[in-house]
Residue, then its C-alpha position, 0 to 999 in steps of 0.5 A: x499500499x505504501x508504493x500506491x499511497x506514495x506513487x498517486x501523491x507523486x502523481x497528483x503533484x507532477x500533474x497540479x503542477x504541469x497544469x499550472x505551468x502550462x496555464x500560468x505565468x510566473x507571478x500570475x494569480x487567478x482568484x478562485x474563491x476571492x478573497x480567500x483563495x487564489x491560484x497564484x504560480x510562483x517558483x520558491x528557491x528556498x524551503x518553507x517561507x522561502x527559507x535558505x534560497x537558492x541552496x538547491x544541492x543542500x535540499x538535494x542532498x537532504x531530501x536523497x538522504x531523508x528518502x533513503x532513510x525512509x525506504x531502509x527503515x520502513x519495515x522497522x518504523x511501520x510494523x503494524x501502524x496503519x498511520x505511519x505506513x500511510x503518513x510515511x507515503x504521503x511524505x515520501x510522494x511529496x518529498x520526491x515531488x518536490x526533489x524532481x523540481x529542485x532537480x528539472x528548474x532549480x526551485x519548487x513550483x508552488x501555487x496554492x494561495x490561501x493569502x494568509x499563508x505563504x503560497x504552496x503546493x500539493x506536495x508540501x500539503x501530503x507532507x504536512x498531513x502525513x507528519x500529521x498521521x505519524x504525530x497523531x500515532x505516536x501520541x495515541x501509543x504514548x498516551x495508550x502506553x500511560x494507561 
């Protein structure tokens, strides 16, 4: 199941970015539900919120090590942990999607703009949701063990 969730996440990310790149120009913003939600095509050369901009080699190296770490430790990490299994798959697919952008363009394509948060993409969403699932399961286990 890990492979299918990761593959779907990667496909959704790549497809959405390809649509944005084909239909929009960098910097262009299209109101979807104004004033709350816009599609705004930007390229982010940094990490979250644009920090460490133009450190492409650093981001590529860290992401490759992170992806390899998930693959090599997957069986030990998940066993019967369903939320961890899906969480890791979402994180893996999202991280790979952003890695492909960094390798292809030197920056990550972002387009989801809620105007109260920096512009982001589906890969970022998958990473955050995946990390949330992992944190939820770990918290649940800690609370369960304290009973």
